[in-house]
C-alpha positions, 0 to 999 in steps of 0.5 A, a space after each residue: 308440756 304442762 300437767 295439770 295438778 289437782 289437790 284434794 283435802 279431806 276433813 278440816 284444817 286445824 284452827 289456831 287453838 287446835 294447833 296450840 292444844 297439839 303443841 302443848 300436848 307434844 310438850 309432854 314428851 319433851 318435858 319428860 325426856 329433858 327432866 328425866 335425863 337431867 335429874 337421873 344424870 345428876 343422881 348418877 353423879 351424886 350417888 357415886 360411892 366415894 361422893 356419897 360416903 363423903 356426904 354421909 360424913 358431913 354434918 348436914 342431915 340427910 333430910 337437908 341433903 335431899 331437900 337441897 337436891 329437890 330444890 336445885 332440880 326444881 330450878 332445872 325443871 322450871 327453866 325447862 318449863 320456861 324454855 318450852 313456854 317460850 318456844 310455844 309463844 314464839 310459835 303462835 305469836 299474838 295467839 298466845 294471849 288467849 285465855 286457854 293458853 294460861 290454862 295450857 301453861 299452868 297444866 304444863 307446869 304441873 306436869 313439870 312437877 310430876 317429871 321432877 318426881 319421876 326423874 328423882 325416882 329414876 335417878 334413885 334406882 339407876 346406877 349406869 348410863 346404860 340402864 338410865 337410857 333404857 329406862 328413860 325410853 321406855 318411860 317416855 315413849 310408853 307414857 306418851 303413846 298410851 296417854 294421847 301424846 302422839 295418838 289422840 285419846 279418841 283413837 285409843 281403845 278402852 283397854 289402853 285408855 284404862 291403863 293410861 289412867 294411872 299415868 300422868 300424861 293421860 290427865 295432862 293431855 285430857 286437861 289440855 284437850 278440854 281447855 282447848 274446847 272451852 269457849 268461856 272460863 267459868 268456875 264450872 268449866 274450869 273445875 274438871 280441868 283443875 281436878 285433872 291437875 290435881 290428880 297429876 299433883 297426887 301422882 307426883 306426891 306418890 312418886 316422890 314418896 316412893 323415891 325418898 323411901 328408896 333413898 333412905 333405905 340405900 343410905 341406911 344400907 350404906 351406913 350399916 
């Protein structure tokens, strides 16, 4: 006995460039989760009372200590970025040599800097693993949902998009979406995308400034 089976497809099949755009968009969630957990885990250990007191007694200035922490976290961030880029390159093969892919990679690198700042801030305000996990889930999932990582931005309402504009994921996804639609790379076509990357860097600087202020206040309260 044989049964006839028919398949129906709706819409169009995603081409390679659209698939890469989706993949790089989803990388935002992975980078957020990896970097926030990594940085905040380090900060939890670094901020232990006994270790903190020993560091405060050292001849190394607090500014130098914070700079060394940031540099160490930056190395970890670059490793995570390189792994994500390597996975995307393995997934799409020769297609990764398309011009748009270099824009995706640069945008992901900028977003990695934002994740570094977020992880530094969250690690500065958390004092337990439970709080760390709760904040990480809230930040990564919340920013991914409203920013267009899980749900395409054109499906989101105006109110959600208005709120999402205050998050770096919105600008990261928007830059990827526009890069994926480019047919040729010129200064005019790249200007909006570079502007979105600049907004991400601005948010990273603002977040990092808040984290440094919190750290300085905590250190002053401990030495008082």
